[in-house]
C-alpha positions as CSV (number, residue, x, y, z in Angstrom):
1,M,54.5,-3.8,6.0
2,R,53.3,-6.6,8.3
3,H,52.3,-4.0,10.9
4,F,50.3,-2.1,8.2
5,R,48.5,-5.2,7.1
6,F,47.7,-6.0,10.6
7,F,46.3,-2.5,11.0
8,L,44.1,-2.9,7.9
9,A,42.8,-6.3,9.1
10,A,42.0,-4.9,12.5
11,L,40.2,-1.9,10.9
12,L,38.1,-4.2,8.7
13,L,37.1,-6.3,11.7
14,L,36.2,-3.2,13.7
15,T,34.1,-1.8,10.7
16,L,32.2,-5.1,10.4
17,A,31.6,-5.1,14.1
18,V,29.9,-1.7,14.2
19,V,27.8,-1.9,11.0
20,P,24.2,-1.5,12.2
21,A,21.3,-3.7,11.2
22,S,19.9,-1.0,9.0
23,A,22.9,-1.5,6.7
24,Q,21.3,-4.7,5.4
25,S,19.1,-4.1,2.4
26,R,16.8,-7.0,3.5
27,E,16.0,-9.0,6.5
28,D,16.6,-12.5,5.3
29,F,15.5,-15.6,7.3
30,D,18.4,-16.9,9.4
31,P,17.9,-20.6,10.5
32,N,20.5,-20.0,13.1
33,G,18.9,-16.8,14.5
34,P,17.1,-16.4,17.7
35,A,14.5,-19.1,18.2
36,G,11.2,-19.1,20.0
37,T,8.6,-16.3,20.3
38,N,8.3,-13.2,22.3
39,N,4.7,-14.2,23.1
40,A,3.3,-10.8,22.1
41,S,-0.3,-10.5,23.0
42,L,-3.0,-9.6,20.5
43,S,-4.4,-6.1,20.2
44,A,-8.0,-5.7,21.4
45,N,-8.7,-3.3,18.5
46,P,-6.7,-4.3,15.5
47,W,-6.7,-2.4,12.2
48,Q,-9.5,-3.2,9.7
49,Q,-9.6,-2.0,6.1
50,S,-12.0,0.8,5.6
51,E,-14.9,0.9,3.1
52,A,-13.2,3.9,1.4
53,V,-10.4,1.8,-0.2
54,I,-10.1,2.5,-3.9
55,Y,-6.8,0.6,-4.5
56,D,-5.1,-2.4,-2.9
57,N,-1.6,-3.4,-4.1
58,G,-1.8,-6.9,-2.7
59,P,-2.1,-9.0,0.5
60,F,0.5,-9.8,3.1
61,E,-1.7,-12.0,5.2
62,T,-1.7,-15.7,4.0
63,A,-3.9,-17.1,6.8
64,P,-5.7,-15.5,9.7
65,G,-3.0,-13.7,11.7
66,E,-0.1,-15.1,9.6
67,S,2.2,-13.8,6.9
68,L,4.1,-16.9,5.9
69,L,7.6,-16.8,4.2
70,E,7.7,-20.1,2.2
71,N,11.4,-20.7,2.6
72,V,10.9,-24.5,2.3
73,T,8.2,-24.7,-0.4
74,L,9.4,-21.9,-2.7
75,G,13.0,-21.2,-1.5
76,L,12.2,-17.7,-0.5
77,T,14.3,-16.1,2.2
78,T,13.3,-12.4,2.4
79,L,11.2,-11.5,5.4
80,G,11.2,-7.8,4.6
81,A,13.0,-4.9,3.0
82,A,15.0,-2.2,4.8
83,A,12.7,0.8,4.9
84,Q,14.2,2.8,7.7
85,G,13.0,6.4,6.9
86,A,15.4,7.9,9.5
87,S,18.3,6.4,7.4
88,G,16.8,7.5,4.1
89,N,15.8,3.9,3.1
90,A,12.4,3.3,1.5
91,V,10.3,1.0,-0.7
92,A,8.1,2.0,-3.7
93,D,5.6,0.3,-5.9
94,D,3.4,1.4,-8.8
95,F,-0.4,1.9,-9.1
96,T,-2.7,3.2,-11.8
97,V,-5.5,5.7,-11.6
98,D,-7.9,4.2,-14.0
99,A,-10.9,6.7,-13.8
100,A,-11.3,9.2,-16.5
101,E,-11.8,12.1,-14.1
102,G,-9.2,10.8,-11.6
103,W,-9.1,10.0,-7.9
104,T,-9.3,12.0,-4.8
105,V,-6.7,10.4,-2.6
106,D,-7.4,11.0,1.1
107,E,-4.9,8.6,2.7
108,M,-2.3,6.0,1.8
109,T,-1.4,3.2,4.2
110,G,1.8,1.2,4.2
111,F,2.8,-1.8,6.3
112,T,5.9,-2.4,8.4
113,Y,7.3,-4.4,11.3
114,Q,10.2,-4.3,13.8
115,S,11.7,-7.6,14.7
116,F,11.3,-8.9,18.3
117,S,9.1,-6.0,19.3
118,P,5.9,-6.5,21.2
119,N,2.6,-6.3,19.4
120,V,2.2,-2.6,20.1
121,S,2.9,-0.3,17.2
122,T,6.4,1.1,17.3
123,V,5.8,3.4,14.3
124,T,6.4,7.1,15.1
125,E,6.4,8.5,11.6
126,V,6.0,7.6,7.9
127,N,7.8,9.4,5.0
128,T,5.7,9.1,1.9
129,R,6.0,10.4,-1.7
130,I,3.9,9.9,-4.8
131,Y,5.7,10.0,-8.2
132,D,4.2,10.4,-11.7
133,G,6.4,7.5,-12.9
134,D,9.1,5.1,-11.8
135,P,11.4,7.0,-9.4
136,N,14.3,5.0,-10.8
137,A,13.5,6.2,-14.3
138,G,12.8,9.9,-14.0
139,G,9.5,10.0,-12.1
140,V,8.7,13.4,-10.7
141,V,7.3,13.9,-7.2
142,V,3.7,15.1,-7.2
143,F,3.1,14.6,-3.5
144,D,5.8,15.1,-1.0
145,G,5.3,13.8,2.6
146,S,9.0,12.9,3.0
147,G,9.1,15.2,6.1
148,G,6.5,13.0,7.8
149,C,2.8,12.7,7.3
150,L,1.7,10.0,9.8
151,S,-2.0,10.3,10.6
152,A,-2.6,6.9,12.2
153,T,-0.8,3.7,13.1
154,T,-2.1,0.5,14.8
155,E,-1.6,-3.3,15.1
156,T,-2.8,-5.7,12.4
157,N,-2.6,-8.8,14.6
158,V,-0.7,-10.4,11.7
159,F,2.8,-11.8,12.3
160,R,5.5,-12.4,9.7
161,F,7.4,-15.7,10.1
162,A,9.2,-18.4,8.2
163,E,7.7,-21.7,7.1
164,S,10.4,-23.8,8.8
165,T,10.1,-22.2,12.2
166,G,6.3,-22.4,12.6
167,P,4.1,-19.7,13.9
168,D,5.7,-17.1,16.2
169,T,5.0,-13.5,17.2
170,N,8.4,-12.0,16.8
171,R,7.5,-9.8,13.8
172,A,4.2,-8.1,14.4
173,I,3.0,-6.1,11.4
174,F,1.8,-2.5,11.9
175,T,0.0,0.1,9.7
176,A,1.4,3.5,8.9
177,T,-1.1,5.8,7.4
178,C,-0.2,9.0,5.6
179,A,-2.7,11.9,5.2
180,V,-2.5,13.0,1.5
181,G,-5.6,15.0,0.5
182,M,-5.1,15.6,-3.2
183,D,-6.6,14.8,-6.6
184,L,-4.7,12.6,-9.1
185,P,-5.7,12.6,-12.8
186,M,-5.8,9.4,-14.8
187,G,-2.3,7.9,-15.2
188,D,0.4,5.7,-13.8
189,Y,2.0,6.5,-10.4
190,W,4.4,5.2,-7.8
191,A,4.0,5.3,-4.0
192,E,7.0,5.4,-1.7
193,F,7.2,4.6,2.0
194,G,9.9,5.0,4.5
195,F,9.1,4.1,8.2
196,V,10.4,5.5,11.5
197,G,10.0,3.4,14.6
198,T,11.3,2.9,18.2
199,G,12.0,-0.9,17.9
200,A,15.5,-2.3,18.0
201,S,15.5,-3.8,14.5
202,G,14.1,-2.2,11.3
203,P,11.6,-0.9,10.4
204,W,11.2,-3.5,7.7
205,A,8.6,-3.6,4.9
206,P,7.0,-7.1,4.3
207,P,6.4,-8.0,0.7
208,V,3.1,-8.9,-0.9
209,T,2.7,-12.6,-0.1
210,L,0.6,-15.1,-2.0
211,L,0.8,-18.8,-0.9
212,G,2.4,-21.0,-3.5
213,T,3.2,-18.1,-5.8
214,S,6.6,-16.8,-6.7
215,P,7.1,-14.3,-8.2
216,T,4.0,-12.3,-7.4
217,P,2.3,-11.5,-10.7
218,G,3.3,-8.0,-11.9
219,A,5.8,-7.6,-9.1
220,N,8.3,-4.7,-9.8
221,A,8.8,-2.9,-6.5
222,Q,11.9,-0.7,-6.0
223,Q,14.0,-0.2,-2.9
224,F,15.9,3.0,-2.1
225,F,19.0,1.8,-0.2
226,G,22.6,3.1,0.0
227,G,21.7,6.3,-1.9
228,A,20.2,4.6,-5.0
229,W,17.1,2.8,-6.3
230,Q,17.4,-0.9,-6.9
231,P,14.9,-3.7,-7.6
232,F,13.3,-5.3,-4.5
233,A,14.0,-9.0,-5.0
234,D,14.0,-12.1,-2.8
235,G,17.4,-13.0,-1.5
236,G,16.8,-16.7,-2.0
237,N,15.3,-17.4,-5.4
238,G,15.8,-13.9,-6.8
239,S,12.2,-13.4,-7.7
240,A,10.8,-9.8,-8.0
241,L,8.7,-8.7,-5.0
242,A,5.8,-6.3,-4.6
243,V,5.0,-4.0,-1.6
244,P,1.6,-4.0,0.1
245,F,-0.2,-0.7,0.5
246,I,-3.7,0.6,0.1
247,I,-5.2,3.9,-1.0
248,D,-8.4,5.4,0.6
249,G,-10.3,8.0,-1.3
250,T,-13.0,8.5,-3.9
251,V,-13.3,8.1,-7.6
252,I,-14.1,11.5,-9.1
253,S,-17.2,11.7,-11.3
254,T,-18.9,14.4,-13.2
255,I,-22.7,15.0,-13.3
256,S,-23.8,14.2,-16.8
257,I,-26.7,16.2,-18.4
258,Q,-29.4,13.7,-19.2
259,E,-31.1,14.1,-22.5
260,I,-34.8,15.0,-22.3
261,P,-36.7,12.0,-23.4
262,T,-38.7,12.5,-26.7
263,L,-42.2,11.3,-27.2
264,G,-42.6,8.4,-29.6
265,Q,-45.3,8.2,-32.3
266,W,-47.9,6.7,-30.1
267,G,-47.0,9.3,-27.4
268,M,-47.6,12.1,-29.8
269,I,-51.0,10.6,-30.9
270,T,-52.1,10.2,-27.3
271,L,-51.0,13.8,-26.4
272,T,-52.9,15.1,-29.5
273,L,-56.1,13.2,-28.6
274,L,-55.9,14.6,-25.0
275,L,-55.5,18.1,-26.2
276,I,-58.5,17.7,-28.6
277,G,-60.6,16.2,-25.8
278,L,-59.6,19.1,-23.5
279,G,-60.6,21.6,-26.2
280,I,-64.0,20.0,-26.8
281,F,-64.7,19.9,-23.1
282,T,-63.8,23.6,-22.7
283,L,-66.0,24.6,-25.7
284,S,-69.0,22.6,-24.3
285,R,-68.7,24.3,-20.9
286,R,-68.7,27.7,-22.5
287,R,-71.8,26.9,-24.5
288,Q,-73.6,25.8,-21.4
289,R,-72.8,29.0,-19.6
290,T,-74.1,31.2,-22.6
291,A,-77.2,29.1,-23.2
């Protein structure tokens, strides 16, 4: 029996030793983790939001170039959610199409990072779906880009770091844009993102971040991890979190038939006088020719 117990203990230790980083549902701040910065250089042509944005689910930049985790001020610990598309992990959040005729969705852009990578996008693919409701409550897929739909990726020149460590460049945030190209009628939807990258850790999805605010108003993001959906919540104070993403497209509008304006009373009088005058002028010209 002692030998059997020893075998079980050894097996448990071996299992813990080989569990990959992707088995963690969140990347929480570790005060005893690697210190310093990798001195990643800024991109010469960072991503900028286009003028075609019709929906923005919230910011991740708290100051120019910074996405601050307030682990001291607010007791937050979650740097990002596990969203490794290659392992089936993903994050999802809701949005509402509020136009009567709907939206034409051209692209959706999610945001991700890989810890201790240089500030050069490591994203190689993005797996995206759109549901007609909460995927954890029976929502049906209306757009399926789960096989990969990456159309663009670039650096944001924004770095995710904890309040207690001060600015560092260990977690550069990148964009991952999915080409959609479909119309959505008015209604409530959910957008799902799973990222694939070449970095050693992650990809992780940073949460929507508002300085001095926890939880984020309306936050209700979900995370698919371990084969099931679960609420995306902070590991420190337990507050609900939201996922940043944007939608590029156009609001669909119909051409309305304008009513022909009607003449008012004075307009009718003026028109009548003009017609009478024209008639008198015509008659006088005829009399002159026959005289």
